[in-house]
ZAMARGU-4260 file (C-alpha; in steps of 0.2 Angstrom, whole numbers, plus 5000, padded with zeros to 4 digits):
<rodrens>
0) 4942/5213/5207 | 4957/5203/5202 | 4955/5192/5218 | 4938/5189/5211 | 4941/5184/5194
5) 4956/5173/5203 | 4945/5164/5213 | 4933/5160/5199 | 4948/5156/5187 | 4954/5143/5200
10) 4935/5136/5202 | 4935/5134/5183 | 4952/5125/5183 | 4947/5113/5196 | 4930/5110/5189
15) 4937/5106/5170 | 4952/5095/5179 | 4938/5086/5187 | 4927/5084/5173 | 4943/5077/5162
20) 4946/5062/5177 | 4930/5058/5177 | 4928/5056/5157 | 4944/5047/5159 | 4936/5034/5172
25) 4919/5030/5163 | 4931/5027/5147 | 4941/5013/5154 | 4925/5009/5164 | 4917/5006/5148
30) 4930/4998/5139 | 4935/4986/5152 | 4921/4974/5149 | 4928/4974/5129 | 4944/4971/5134
35) 4942/4958/5146 | 4929/4949/5134 | 4942/4950/5121 | 4955/4946/5132 | 4947/4926/5134
40) 4938/4926/5116 | 4946/4913/5108 | 4944/4908/5087 | 4943/4889/5082 | 4946/4890/5062
45) 4942/4878/5049 | 4947/4878/5030 | 4937/4868/5016 | 4940/4870/4998 | 4921/4861/4998
50) 4906/4870/4994 | 4898/4877/5010 | 4879/4874/5009 | 4867/4889/5011 | 4854/4889/5025
55) 4862/4879/5037 | 4861/4884/5056 | 4875/4888/5068 | 4880/4873/5074 | 4877/4863/5057
60) 4889/4876/5049 | 4901/4871/5061 | 4899/4852/5060 | 4902/4854/5039 | 4917/4866/5042
65) 4925/4850/5055 | 4918/4834/5043 | 4924/4845/5028 | 4943/4853/5034 | 4957/4852/5022
70) 4974/4852/5028 | 4979/4853/5010 | 4974/4867/4998 | 4973/4862/4979 | 4976/4875/4967
75) 4966/4879/4952 | 4971/4871/4936 | 4961/4882/4921 | 4971/4896/4920 | 4992/4897/4914
80) 5004/4893/4930 | 5005/4913/4932 | 4988/4917/4936 | 4983/4901/4948 | 4977/4902/4964
85) 4971/4892/4978 | 4951/4895/4982 | 4942/4889/4998 | 4931/4894/5013 | 4936/4900/5028
90) 4925/4897/5044 | 4928/4905/5059 | 4920/4901/5075 | 4921/4912/5090 | 4919/4909/5109
95) 4910/4926/5112 | 4901/4938/5098 | 4912/4948/5090 | 4907/4966/5096 | 4915/4973/5081
100) 4913/4977/5064 | 4930/4967/5056 | 4943/4957/5062 | 4958/4951/5052 | 4967/4938/5045
105) 4985/4938/5044 | 4993/4926/5033 | 5012/4919/5036 | 5022/4907/5028 | 5028/4894/5040
110) 5039/4880/5029 | 5055/4885/5038 | 5050/4886/5055 | 5049/4905/5057 | 5036/4914/5053
115) 5036/4925/5036 | 5023/4938/5034 | 5013/4936/5017 | 4995/4946/5018 | 4984/4953/5026
120) 4965/4952/5024 | 4953/4964/5035 | 4934/4956/5035 | 4921/4968/5038 | 4903/4960/5044
125) 4887/4967/5047 | 4882/4961/5063 | 4892/4962/5079 | 4884/4948/5089 | 4888/4935/5078
130) 4900/4922/5083 | 4902/4910/5068 | 4908/4917/5050 | 4910/4910/5033 | 4922/4920/5023
135) 4927/4916/5006 | 4947/4916/5002 | 4958/4916/4989 | 4977/4916/4989 | 4984/4922/4970
140) 5003/4918/4964 | 5015/4924/4964 | 5010/4931/4982 | 5008/4914/4990 | 5017/4897/4982
145) 5014/4881/4980 | 5020/4867/4990 | 5022/4879/5007 | 5015/4876/5024 | 5004/4894/5028
150) 4997/4898/5045 | 4981/4909/5046 | 4983/4921/5061 | 4965/4927/5066 | 4965/4944/5075
155) 4950/4955/5083 | 4956/4974/5087 | 4973/4968/5086 | 4974/4953/5096 | 4977/4937/5091
160) 4961/4924/5097 | 4966/4911/5084 | 4974/4901/5071 | 4977/4887/5060 | 4988/4880/5048
165) 4986/4871/5030 | 4998/4865/5015 | 4998/4874/4999 | 5000/4861/4986 | 5002/4864/4967
170) 5012/4864/4949 | 5032/4871/4953 | 5038/4882/4938 | 5048/4868/4928 | 5062/4872/4918
175) 5066/4861/4903 | 5085/4865/4906 | 5088/4867/4885 | 5096/4881/4880 | 5091/4887/4862
180) 5099/4902/4855 | 5096/4909/4836 | 5108/4912/4823 | 5105/4929/4828 | 5110/4927/4845
185) 5125/4920/4843 | 5132/4931/4831 | 5145/4946/4836 | 5139/4964/4831 | 5150/4970/4816
</rodrens>
């Protein structure tokens, strides 16, 4: 009786092992085209401060972005200096459909020649078959600083697919150099 039970147990273990191996093979086969397609995916990034017209075809949108591309972003001036920010639009053209529901825009300060991480923006999409995206960007102070060179890196599933650089122009905080002490500040405590 125990021999028959061991035989069935061995058969069950063998079938379980084969099932796991088959499932792993199927997963790797279905992931291979995605990984291969992603490996060859490239993104072209355009940054613009011009208002993007609605209703453009994909080709017209890319043409507009290419023609209005900004190498320098000017900051807003309608609010006090500490509350200012840089506004713009980022047009991303992928070489293949995204085939995912999100991608990331990573921002780095590259002014001094090294990549200093500033921020990560996750961007969700509603159509994974699209190849061109328009994303409104807002880069606030104090996280972003004026007169710095910024590099934006687009990643899909943690793989870098494209990058672009632009400069942030704005007003630096100015100190007058004049120090004013009131009489109460200069008196010694009694």
